[in-house]
C-alpha positions as CSV (number, residue, x, y, z in Angstrom):
1,X,-40.0,17.6,-29.3
2,X,-42.2,16.0,-32.0
3,X,-42.0,17.4,-35.5
4,X,-45.7,18.3,-35.6
5,X,-45.4,20.2,-32.3
6,X,-42.4,22.1,-33.7
7,X,-44.4,23.1,-36.8
8,X,-47.4,24.0,-34.7
9,X,-45.2,26.2,-32.5
10,X,-43.8,27.9,-35.7
11,X,-47.3,28.6,-36.9
12,X,-48.4,30.0,-33.5
13,X,-45.3,32.2,-33.4
14,X,-46.0,33.5,-36.9
15,X,-49.7,34.3,-36.1
16,X,-48.7,36.0,-32.8
17,X,-46.1,38.0,-34.7
18,X,-48.8,39.1,-37.2
19,X,-51.1,40.1,-34.4
20,X,-48.7,41.8,-31.9
21,X,-45.8,43.1,-34.0
22,X,-46.7,43.7,-37.6
23,X,-50.4,44.3,-36.7
24,X,-51.6,42.6,-39.9
25,X,-54.1,40.4,-38.1
26,X,-56.8,41.3,-35.6
27,X,-57.4,38.1,-33.6
28,X,-58.8,37.9,-30.1
29,X,-58.8,34.2,-29.4
30,X,-56.5,31.7,-31.1
31,X,-58.1,28.3,-31.8
32,X,-56.1,25.0,-31.7
33,X,-53.8,24.6,-34.6
34,X,-54.1,21.3,-36.4
35,X,-51.8,19.9,-39.0
36,X,-52.6,17.0,-41.3
37,X,-50.6,14.9,-43.8
38,X,-52.1,15.7,-47.3
39,X,-53.3,12.7,-49.3
40,X,-51.6,14.1,-52.3
41,X,-47.8,14.3,-51.8
42,X,-47.7,17.3,-54.2
43,X,-49.4,19.3,-51.5
44,X,-46.4,19.0,-49.2
45,X,-45.5,17.1,-46.1
46,X,-48.1,18.8,-43.9
47,X,-51.0,21.2,-44.3
48,X,-53.2,23.3,-42.2
49,X,-56.6,25.1,-42.6
50,X,-55.9,27.6,-39.8
51,X,-56.3,30.6,-42.2
52,X,-59.9,29.5,-43.0
53,X,-60.6,28.9,-39.3
54,X,-59.4,32.5,-38.5
55,X,-61.3,34.2,-41.4
56,X,-64.4,35.0,-39.3
57,X,-62.5,36.7,-36.5
58,X,-60.0,38.5,-38.8
59,X,-62.8,39.5,-41.2
60,X,-60.4,38.8,-44.1
61,X,-60.3,36.3,-47.0
62,X,-58.6,33.1,-45.9
63,X,-56.0,33.3,-48.7
64,X,-55.0,36.7,-47.5
65,X,-54.6,35.5,-44.0
66,X,-52.6,32.5,-45.2
67,X,-50.2,34.8,-47.1
68,X,-49.7,36.9,-44.0
69,X,-48.9,33.8,-41.9
70,X,-46.6,32.6,-44.6
71,X,-44.6,35.9,-44.5
72,X,-44.2,35.7,-40.7
73,X,-42.9,32.2,-40.6
74,X,-39.3,31.5,-39.7
75,X,-38.0,28.0,-39.1
76,X,-35.5,28.1,-42.0
77,X,-33.8,24.8,-41.0
78,X,-37.2,23.0,-40.7
79,X,-39.1,24.4,-43.7
80,X,-37.9,24.2,-47.2
81,X,-40.9,25.8,-48.9
82,X,-44.4,27.0,-48.0
83,X,-47.3,27.3,-50.4
84,X,-50.7,28.8,-50.1
85,X,-53.2,26.7,-52.0
86,X,-56.9,26.5,-52.8
87,X,-59.2,28.6,-50.6
88,X,-56.5,29.2,-48.1
89,X,-54.6,26.0,-47.1
90,X,-51.0,26.4,-46.0
91,X,-48.8,23.6,-47.3
92,X,-45.4,22.9,-45.8
93,X,-42.6,21.3,-47.7
94,X,-39.9,20.3,-45.2
95,X,-36.2,20.2,-45.6
96,X,-34.3,17.0,-45.2
97,X,-32.3,18.4,-42.3
98,X,-35.1,17.8,-39.8
99,X,-35.1,14.1,-40.9
100,X,-31.5,13.7,-40.1
101,X,-32.1,15.4,-36.7
102,X,-34.7,12.7,-36.0
103,X,-32.1,10.0,-36.4
104,X,-30.0,11.7,-33.8
105,X,-33.0,12.0,-31.5
106,X,-33.8,8.3,-31.8
107,X,-30.2,7.3,-31.1
108,X,-30.1,9.6,-28.0
109,X,-33.6,8.8,-26.6
110,X,-33.6,5.1,-27.4
111,X,-36.6,3.3,-25.6
112,X,-38.1,6.7,-24.7
113,X,-38.2,7.9,-28.3
114,X,-41.8,8.7,-29.2
115,X,-42.9,9.7,-25.7
116,X,-44.8,13.0,-25.7
117,X,-46.4,15.1,-22.9
118,X,-49.9,15.7,-24.1
119,X,-51.1,14.2,-20.8
120,X,-49.2,16.6,-18.6
121,X,-49.1,14.1,-15.8
122,X,-52.9,14.0,-15.5
123,X,-54.0,11.0,-13.4
124,X,-56.2,8.7,-15.5
125,X,-57.8,5.4,-14.6
126,X,-58.4,2.8,-17.3
127,X,-60.9,0.1,-16.2
128,X,-61.2,-2.9,-18.6
129,X,-62.2,-6.5,-18.9
130,X,-64.1,-6.5,-15.5
131,X,-65.9,-9.8,-16.5
132,X,-68.0,-11.6,-13.9
133,X,-65.9,-14.3,-12.2
134,X,-68.4,-16.9,-13.2
135,X,-66.5,-18.5,-16.0
136,X,-63.3,-18.4,-18.1
137,X,-62.6,-15.3,-20.2
138,X,-63.9,-15.7,-23.8
139,X,-62.9,-14.1,-27.1
140,X,-65.1,-11.0,-26.4
141,X,-63.3,-10.3,-23.2
142,X,-60.0,-10.9,-25.0
143,X,-60.5,-8.0,-27.4
144,X,-61.4,-5.7,-24.5
145,X,-58.3,-6.8,-22.6
146,X,-55.9,-5.9,-25.4
147,X,-57.7,-2.6,-26.2
148,X,-57.5,-1.6,-22.5
149,X,-53.9,-2.7,-22.1
150,X,-52.6,-1.1,-25.3
151,X,-54.5,2.1,-24.6
152,X,-53.0,2.3,-21.2
153,X,-49.5,1.9,-22.7
154,X,-50.2,4.6,-25.2
155,X,-51.5,7.0,-22.5
156,X,-48.4,6.4,-20.4
157,X,-46.2,7.2,-23.3
158,X,-48.2,10.3,-23.9
159,X,-47.5,11.7,-20.5
160,X,-50.5,10.5,-18.5
161,X,-50.2,8.8,-15.1
162,X,-52.2,5.7,-15.7
163,X,-53.9,3.2,-13.3
164,X,-55.1,0.0,-14.8
165,X,-58.0,-1.6,-12.9
166,X,-60.1,-4.7,-13.0
167,X,-63.6,-4.3,-11.4
168,X,-64.6,-7.7,-10.0
169,X,-68.3,-8.2,-10.2
170,X,-68.4,-10.5,-7.2
171,X,-71.7,-9.4,-5.6
172,X,-75.2,-10.2,-6.7
173,X,-77.3,-13.1,-8.0
174,X,-74.8,-14.3,-10.5
175,X,-72.5,-15.4,-7.7
176,X,-75.2,-17.3,-6.0
177,X,-76.1,-19.0,-9.2
178,X,-72.4,-20.0,-9.7
179,X,-72.4,-21.6,-6.2
180,X,-75.7,-23.4,-7.0
181,X,-74.4,-24.7,-10.3
182,X,-71.3,-26.2,-8.8
183,X,-73.2,-27.7,-5.9
184,X,-75.6,-29.5,-8.3
185,X,-72.7,-30.8,-10.4
186,X,-71.0,-31.9,-7.2
187,X,-74.1,-33.9,-6.2
188,X,-74.4,-35.5,-9.6
189,X,-70.7,-36.6,-9.6
190,X,-71.3,-38.2,-6.2
191,X,-74.2,-40.2,-7.7
192,X,-77.1,-38.2,-6.6
193,X,-80.1,-37.9,-9.0
194,X,-80.6,-34.2,-9.3
195,X,-81.3,-32.1,-12.4
196,X,-79.4,-28.9,-13.1
197,X,-81.8,-25.9,-13.9
198,X,-81.7,-24.5,-17.4
199,X,-80.6,-21.0,-16.1
200,X,-77.5,-22.5,-14.4
201,X,-73.9,-22.2,-15.7
202,X,-73.4,-25.4,-17.6
203,X,-69.9,-25.3,-19.1
204,X,-67.5,-28.2,-18.6
205,X,-65.5,-25.9,-16.2
206,X,-68.4,-26.2,-13.7
207,X,-68.0,-30.0,-13.7
208,X,-64.2,-29.6,-13.4
209,X,-64.5,-27.4,-10.3
210,X,-67.0,-29.8,-8.7
211,X,-64.6,-32.7,-9.4
212,X,-61.8,-30.8,-7.8
213,X,-63.9,-30.3,-4.6
214,X,-64.5,-34.1,-4.5
215,X,-60.8,-34.8,-5.0
216,X,-59.9,-32.4,-2.2
217,X,-62.9,-32.8,0.2
218,X,-64.6,-36.0,-0.8
219,X,-68.3,-35.9,0.1
220,X,-67.8,-33.6,3.1
221,X,-70.1,-30.9,1.6
222,X,-72.8,-33.2,0.3
223,X,-75.3,-32.3,3.0
224,X,-74.8,-28.6,2.5
225,X,-75.4,-29.1,-1.3
226,X,-78.6,-31.1,-0.7
227,X,-79.9,-28.5,1.8
228,X,-79.3,-25.6,-0.5
229,X,-76.4,-24.1,1.5
230,X,-74.2,-23.1,-1.4
231,X,-71.8,-20.7,0.5
232,X,-68.8,-23.0,0.3
233,X,-69.3,-23.9,-3.4
234,X,-69.8,-20.2,-4.3
235,X,-66.6,-19.1,-2.6
236,X,-64.5,-22.1,-3.8
237,X,-65.6,-21.6,-7.4
238,X,-65.2,-17.8,-7.2
239,X,-61.6,-18.0,-6.0
240,X,-60.8,-20.7,-8.5
241,X,-62.2,-18.8,-11.5
242,X,-60.7,-15.5,-10.4
243,X,-57.3,-17.1,-10.1
244,X,-57.7,-18.6,-13.5
245,X,-58.8,-15.2,-15.0
246,X,-55.7,-13.5,-13.5
247,X,-53.4,-16.3,-14.7
248,X,-54.9,-16.2,-18.3
249,X,-54.6,-12.4,-18.5
250,X,-51.0,-12.5,-17.3
251,X,-50.1,-15.1,-19.9
252,X,-51.7,-12.7,-22.4
253,X,-49.4,-9.9,-21.3
254,X,-52.2,-8.1,-19.3
255,X,-51.6,-7.1,-15.7
256,X,-53.5,-4.7,-13.5
257,X,-52.4,-2.2,-10.9
258,X,-55.5,-2.9,-8.9
259,X,-58.2,-5.6,-8.7
260,X,-61.3,-3.9,-7.1
261,X,-63.9,-6.1,-5.5
262,X,-67.5,-5.0,-5.7
263,X,-68.2,-6.7,-2.4
264,X,-66.2,-4.0,-0.7
265,X,-68.8,-1.4,-1.7
266,X,-71.6,-3.2,0.2
267,X,-73.2,-1.9,2.2
268,X,-71.3,1.1,3.5
269,X,-70.1,2.8,0.3
270,X,-73.5,2.3,-1.4
271,X,-75.4,3.7,1.6
272,X,-73.0,6.7,1.9
273,X,-73.3,7.8,-1.8
274,X,-77.1,7.3,-1.8
275,X,-77.4,9.6,1.3
276,X,-75.1,12.1,-0.4
277,X,-77.2,12.2,-3.5
278,X,-80.4,12.4,-1.4
279,X,-79.1,15.6,0.2
280,X,-78.6,17.1,-3.2
281,X,-82.1,16.0,-4.1
282,X,-80.8,13.8,-6.9
283,X,-82.4,10.8,-5.3
284,X,-86.1,10.6,-4.4
285,X,-88.5,7.9,-3.2
286,X,-91.4,6.5,-5.3
287,X,-93.5,3.5,-4.7
288,X,-91.1,2.2,-2.0
289,X,-88.0,2.4,-4.2
290,X,-85.3,5.0,-4.4
291,X,-84.8,6.7,-7.8
292,X,-81.9,8.6,-9.3
293,X,-82.9,11.8,-11.2
294,X,-80.9,10.9,-14.3
295,X,-83.3,12.7,-16.6
296,X,-82.0,16.0,-15.0
297,X,-78.7,15.2,-16.6
298,X,-79.8,14.1,-20.1
299,X,-80.8,10.5,-19.6
300,X,-84.1,9.3,-21.1
301,X,-85.6,8.2,-17.8
302,X,-84.9,8.1,-14.1
303,X,-83.3,5.0,-12.7
304,X,-83.9,2.8,-9.7
305,X,-80.9,2.6,-7.3
306,X,-82.6,0.9,-4.3
307,X,-85.4,-1.5,-5.1
308,X,-88.6,-1.6,-3.0
309,X,-87.3,-4.7,-1.2
310,X,-84.3,-2.7,0.0
311,X,-81.7,-4.3,-2.2
312,X,-79.4,-2.1,-4.3
313,X,-79.4,-2.3,-8.1
314,X,-76.2,-2.7,-10.2
315,X,-76.4,1.1,-10.8
316,X,-76.1,1.8,-7.0
317,X,-72.9,-0.1,-6.9
318,X,-71.6,1.6,-10.0
319,X,-72.3,5.0,-8.5
320,X,-70.4,4.1,-5.4
321,X,-67.6,2.6,-7.4
322,X,-67.2,5.7,-9.7
323,X,-67.2,8.0,-6.7
324,X,-64.5,5.9,-5.2
325,X,-62.4,6.4,-8.4
326,X,-62.6,10.1,-8.1
327,X,-62.0,10.0,-4.4
328,X,-58.7,8.2,-5.1
329,X,-57.6,11.3,-7.1
330,X,-58.2,10.2,-10.7
331,X,-59.0,13.2,-12.9
332,X,-60.2,11.2,-15.8
333,X,-61.9,7.8,-16.0
334,X,-61.9,5.6,-19.0
335,X,-64.1,2.5,-19.1
336,X,-63.6,-0.1,-21.8
337,X,-67.0,-1.8,-22.3
338,X,-68.6,-4.3,-24.6
339,X,-70.8,-2.8,-27.2
340,X,-73.9,-4.2,-25.5
341,X,-73.4,-1.6,-22.7
342,X,-74.1,1.3,-25.1
343,X,-77.4,2.1,-23.3
344,X,-75.6,2.5,-20.0
345,X,-73.4,5.4,-21.1
346,X,-75.9,8.3,-20.5
347,X,-76.9,7.2,-17.1
348,X,-73.3,6.9,-16.0
349,X,-72.4,10.3,-17.4
350,X,-75.4,11.6,-15.4
351,X,-74.0,10.0,-12.3
352,X,-70.6,11.7,-12.8
353,X,-72.3,15.1,-13.2
354,X,-74.5,14.5,-10.2
355,X,-71.4,13.7,-8.1
356,X,-70.1,17.1,-9.1
357,X,-67.6,16.2,-11.8
358,X,-67.3,17.1,-15.4
359,X,-69.3,14.5,-17.3
360,X,-66.7,14.5,-20.1
361,X,-64.1,13.3,-17.5
362,X,-65.8,9.9,-17.9
363,X,-65.0,8.4,-21.3
364,X,-66.3,5.2,-22.6
365,X,-64.5,3.1,-25.2
366,X,-67.0,0.6,-26.7
367,X,-65.6,-2.6,-28.1
368,X,-67.6,-4.4,-30.7
369,X,-68.1,-8.1,-31.0
370,X,-65.6,-10.6,-32.3
371,X,-66.5,-13.4,-34.6
372,X,-64.0,-16.3,-34.9
373,X,-63.5,-17.8,-38.3
374,X,-61.9,-21.1,-39.2
375,X,-61.4,-21.9,-42.9
376,X,-63.9,-19.1,-43.7
377,X,-66.6,-20.7,-41.4
378,X,-67.9,-19.0,-38.3
379,X,-67.0,-20.8,-35.0
380,X,-70.2,-21.3,-33.0
381,X,-70.2,-20.0,-29.5
382,X,-72.7,-19.9,-26.6
383,X,-71.5,-19.0,-23.1
384,X,-74.6,-20.3,-21.3
385,X,-74.3,-23.7,-23.1
386,X,-70.6,-23.8,-22.2
387,X,-69.3,-24.3,-25.8
388,X,-67.6,-20.9,-26.1
389,X,-64.0,-20.3,-27.1
390,X,-61.8,-19.0,-24.3
391,X,-59.0,-16.5,-24.3
392,X,-56.7,-19.4,-23.4
393,X,-57.9,-21.4,-26.4
394,X,-57.1,-18.6,-28.8
395,X,-53.7,-17.8,-27.3
396,X,-52.8,-21.6,-27.3
397,X,-53.7,-21.9,-31.0
398,X,-52.3,-18.7,-32.6
399,X,-49.9,-17.4,-29.9
400,X,-49.9,-14.3,-27.7
401,X,-48.3,-12.0,-30.3
402,X,-50.8,-12.7,-33.1
403,X,-53.8,-12.7,-30.8
404,X,-52.8,-9.3,-29.3
405,X,-52.1,-7.7,-32.7
406,X,-55.3,-9.0,-34.3
407,X,-57.5,-7.9,-31.5
408,X,-56.2,-4.3,-31.7
409,X,-55.6,-3.8,-35.4
410,X,-59.2,-2.6,-36.1
411,X,-61.1,0.3,-34.7
412,X,-63.0,-0.7,-31.5
413,X,-66.3,0.5,-33.0
414,X,-66.1,-2.0,-35.9
415,X,-67.2,-5.6,-35.7
416,X,-64.1,-7.9,-36.0
417,X,-63.8,-11.2,-37.9
418,X,-60.8,-13.0,-36.3
419,X,-59.4,-15.4,-38.9
420,X,-57.6,-18.1,-36.9
421,X,-55.9,-19.6,-39.9
422,X,-54.5,-16.2,-41.1
423,X,-53.2,-15.5,-37.6
424,X,-51.1,-18.7,-37.8
425,X,-49.7,-18.1,-41.3
426,X,-46.0,-17.4,-41.6
427,X,-46.2,-15.1,-44.6
428,X,-46.7,-11.5,-45.5
429,X,-50.5,-12.1,-45.5
430,X,-50.3,-12.2,-41.8
431,X,-49.9,-8.6,-40.5
432,X,-48.2,-9.4,-37.3
433,X,-45.7,-11.8,-39.0
434,X,-45.1,-9.1,-41.6
435,X,-44.2,-6.5,-38.9
436,X,-42.0,-8.9,-36.9
437,X,-40.3,-10.0,-40.0
438,X,-39.1,-6.4,-40.6
439,X,-37.4,-6.5,-37.2
440,X,-35.9,-9.9,-37.9
441,X,-34.5,-8.6,-41.2
442,X,-32.9,-5.7,-39.4
443,X,-31.3,-8.0,-37.0
444,X,-30.0,-10.1,-39.9
445,X,-28.5,-7.0,-41.5
446,X,-26.8,-6.0,-38.3
447,X,-25.4,-9.5,-37.8
448,X,-23.9,-9.3,-41.3
449,X,-22.4,-5.9,-40.4
450,X,-20.8,-7.4,-37.3
451,X,-19.6,-10.5,-39.2
452,X,-17.8,-8.1,-41.6
453,X,-16.0,-6.6,-38.6
454,X,-17.7,-3.2,-39.1
455,X,-18.3,-1.2,-36.0
456,X,-21.8,0.3,-35.6
457,X,-21.4,4.0,-36.3
458,X,-22.9,6.8,-34.3
459,X,-25.0,9.6,-35.9
460,X,-22.3,12.3,-35.2
461,X,-19.8,10.2,-37.1
462,X,-21.9,9.9,-40.3
463,X,-22.7,12.2,-43.2
464,X,-26.5,11.7,-43.3
465,X,-26.9,13.7,-46.4
466,X,-26.0,10.4,-48.2
467,X,-29.5,9.3,-47.4
468,X,-31.2,10.7,-50.5
469,X,-33.2,7.8,-52.1
470,X,-36.9,8.2,-52.0
471,X,-37.4,5.0,-49.8
472,X,-34.8,6.3,-47.4
473,X,-36.6,9.7,-47.1
474,X,-39.9,7.8,-46.7
475,X,-38.5,5.6,-43.9
476,X,-37.1,8.6,-42.1
477,X,-40.5,10.4,-42.3
478,X,-42.2,7.4,-40.8
479,X,-39.7,7.3,-37.9
480,X,-40.2,11.1,-37.4
481,X,-44.0,10.7,-37.3
482,X,-44.0,8.2,-34.4
483,X,-44.3,10.7,-31.6
484,X,-47.2,12.4,-33.4
485,X,-48.9,9.0,-33.8
486,X,-48.7,8.4,-30.1
487,X,-50.2,11.8,-29.4
488,X,-53.0,11.3,-31.8
489,X,-53.8,7.8,-30.5
490,X,-53.8,9.0,-26.9
491,X,-56.0,12.0,-27.7
492,X,-58.5,10.0,-29.7
493,X,-58.4,7.0,-27.3
494,X,-57.9,4.9,-30.5
495,X,-55.1,2.2,-30.0
496,X,-55.7,0.8,-33.5
497,X,-53.8,3.8,-34.9
498,X,-50.6,2.5,-33.3
499,X,-51.2,-1.0,-34.7
500,X,-51.6,0.6,-38.2
501,X,-48.5,2.6,-37.7
502,X,-46.5,-0.5,-36.9
503,X,-47.7,-2.1,-40.1
504,X,-47.0,0.9,-42.2
505,X,-43.5,1.3,-40.7
506,X,-42.8,-2.3,-41.5
507,X,-44.1,-1.9,-45.1
508,X,-41.8,1.1,-45.7
509,X,-38.8,-0.7,-44.2
510,X,-39.4,-3.7,-46.5
511,X,-39.4,-1.4,-49.5
512,X,-36.2,0.1,-48.3
513,X,-34.7,-3.4,-47.8
514,X,-35.6,-4.4,-51.3
515,X,-34.2,-1.3,-53.0
516,X,-31.2,-0.2,-50.8
517,X,-28.5,-2.6,-50.0
518,X,-26.6,-1.8,-46.8
519,X,-23.3,-3.6,-47.2
520,X,-21.9,-1.8,-50.2
521,X,-18.5,-0.5,-51.3
522,X,-19.4,3.1,-50.7
523,X,-18.4,3.4,-47.1
524,X,-20.1,6.7,-46.4
525,X,-23.4,5.6,-47.8
526,X,-23.1,2.3,-46.0
527,X,-22.6,4.0,-42.6
528,X,-25.5,6.3,-43.2
529,X,-27.7,3.3,-44.0
530,X,-26.6,1.5,-40.9
531,X,-27.6,4.5,-38.8
532,X,-31.0,4.5,-40.5
533,X,-31.4,0.7,-40.0
534,X,-30.5,1.1,-36.3
535,X,-33.1,3.9,-35.9
536,X,-35.8,1.8,-37.6
537,X,-35.0,-1.1,-35.3
538,X,-35.4,1.1,-32.2
539,X,-38.8,2.5,-33.3
540,X,-40.1,-1.0,-34.3
541,X,-39.1,-2.3,-30.8
542,X,-40.8,0.7,-29.2
543,X,-44.0,0.4,-31.1
544,X,-44.2,-3.4,-30.7
545,X,-43.6,-2.8,-27.0
546,X,-46.7,-0.5,-26.8
547,X,-48.7,-3.3,-28.5
548,X,-47.3,-5.9,-26.1
549,X,-45.9,-7.9,-29.1
550,X,-42.4,-9.3,-29.2
551,X,-39.7,-8.3,-31.6
552,X,-38.0,-11.6,-32.6
553,X,-34.4,-11.5,-33.9
554,X,-35.0,-14.3,-36.4
555,X,-38.0,-15.9,-38.0
């Protein structure tokens, strides 16, 4: 059990004791207990404002409530000292014994250390990337890919049952435009004088696909291209680009449990959900079109689902798709979207409510734009003009590890400047290098231990009270906090917290490395430090695994 959970359980038991046994508190409904790490270390290891939260119900001064809770606390092995401070904060100063117990937990649990059960096996779908298969993935898609993948890993470690899904937008006009663009380039490459319209896809990749068709089929499809029959070109380009997208994502460490085609929703699923919402009077007809009453659920205006020409809008397919998600048994749905989709949130929450589900069961993680920098200068990009930088380009230049870490190290709601030169640096200025170097240093220490013929000790064989230096205590506290970091990141849907934890853990380890030598004459201290180093190695491997970043043994 995570340390924070143990403390929260101790607090809950103390409050319940004060209510039911000593009758010192009159509380009808207990709120959630939240513990925070104080900014000022003199205020203890953890603190809570629960006394102030309870003051209204108890009709008592917060400090008085805090004193009552303090007197009802047990947990002698866990808590060294408790102080009531300020208007009613309860500050906890923990004993070192719990830190030593953490080292035993890490040794015992290994790769599973850090896992918590805040998800309680709830079935959650995370849909991310979902880019139109009309071109290669660019840097904006790359950030969403890492955010979705790392968030899925975190949720799995937090006890959720996670399904990772890519929604293929393979229906609609953009696919027809793709076919037309390739067909025109195909004609041009065969010597035909034909201009490509401005609205067409114009990247070099379009020419490459057209050339592949020529290499494979010669001019067998020239007449179709001339006559405007673009079906072959659309399907060929679609399959080619989708395969490339899947390959690029796989090389980036991103794989999906399901690739869901929008085409499968047309027409049956769309028609069925429209009829269902009609029966509930959530869809009505006006001027030949069918409208969804989204204003009834908080949207700023009603939305068209079937146009007056009988064709469905994107919203119609999205309604059918999200109904399909819940029909498959997902209790919670998380969509990772680009920030430009912000205006789409309310109408989709309205859809979820109209379908009979809790609107809060749909959660949207918005990912802000990425700006690529090279030598401090912005790298220009335009998808329509075809001179954008692709996911493949970035991975090729800086490597998978650096790209993944950089994309997830900032909050998704903040714009991100990706410094390509920094990502390639082999120095402590580069955060991913700095973290990986901590693991490499650990491997070097352990290699030296083996070279000296020293057998790696087990926790039960070591007197851990020899770990008394400040940096040793700080490192153990970081290791102990890992399960809590997973819980917080999962609950807040904020994967950048785990990236930050990895950096902070590496930082504390480097301080330990610089101050505390492991191979020393004092055998008991040496063994205790080896155990600590082994524990740090395991947690670094675990957290880098969540991030999809490798843990090199040498650098």
